N, C-alpha and C positions, 0 to 999 in steps of 0.2 A: 526550423529550429536546428540545433546542433546535433552531434552524433550520439549524444548520451541517450536519446530517446529510443535508440535501437540495441540497447544492452539488456540482457536477461536481468529480470529484478523480481524480488519478493516483496510484497507490500502489505500493509494493514491499512484499511479505511474504517472509520467510525462515524457515528452520528453525533457523538458528544464525548466529554471526558468520562472515561470508564464505562461507556455505554456498550451498545451493540457493535460488534467488530466483525470484519470479513478479512481473511487471509487470502491473497491471490498471487498469481505468478504471470509475467508478461515479458515480451520482448520490447515493448514500446510503452513504457511507463507514463510518459506525457499523455499519449493519446488514450490509454486506459483509465487514467484518473479523470481526464475531460468527459470520458463517456460516462463515468459514474456521476460526476457532477451534473451532467446533463439528462441523467436517468435514461440514457439510450440503451442501456443493458438492462433488459427485463429480468425479473427475478428477485431474489433475496435482497440485493443492495438497493434496488429501486423501492422495494416494498417497505424496507426499514429506514430509508433515507440515509444511506450510508455514502457520504460524499467527502469526508474530510481525510485527506491523506495524512496518517499520524506516524507512520514509520515505513521506511523502505531500506533495502540493502541491494546493491547490484552485485551479480555473480558473473563468473567468467564464461558459463555456458548455461544453456536453457536446461540441460539435464541436472547440473547441479542446483539450480534455481528450484527445480521441481522437487528435487530430494528436500531441500531446506523447506519448502512450503509444506510438504507432507509431514516432515518432523514437527513444525510449528503447529500445525493443525491438531496434532496428537497431544500437544501440551495442555496442561491445566490452565484455566482462564487467567489465574493470577500470574502465571509465568508470562503469558502473552503481554499482560499489562505491564509487568516489569521490564520486559523487552521494550516496549514503547517508551516507557519513562526513563530509560537509560539514554535514549536518544532525544526525547521530546517530553521533558518533565510536565509540561503544561497542556500537552495534547493539542498544540496549535496546528493548523493546516500547513503541511509541508510543501504545498504546491509552489509557494513563492520560492522556496529553495530550488525547485526545478526550473522555474522561470529564470532565475539568476544565473543558473549553471549553463542556460541556453545562450546567454549573452556573450 
């Protein structure tokens, strides 16, 4: 795949529209989302079937991405939903965007 997969990113995965969400950070968004989809990461995301990438943003460094993740985790639930809906109103899986960016 292309080099986008090695950029620090903050992401939100969900199980459905306005359902259970998880906010995470990674340096390899493509692989991390694939791991969530394959349920190869045990814990909260596997337990609640979180595998739909509904929001993400790349950051210039891992330090900045981690700060953003912590900031967002402290937000009210509605604020998190509003962030998703600014980018992805219908909460569709953004994995196809990642695939297209790799081409």
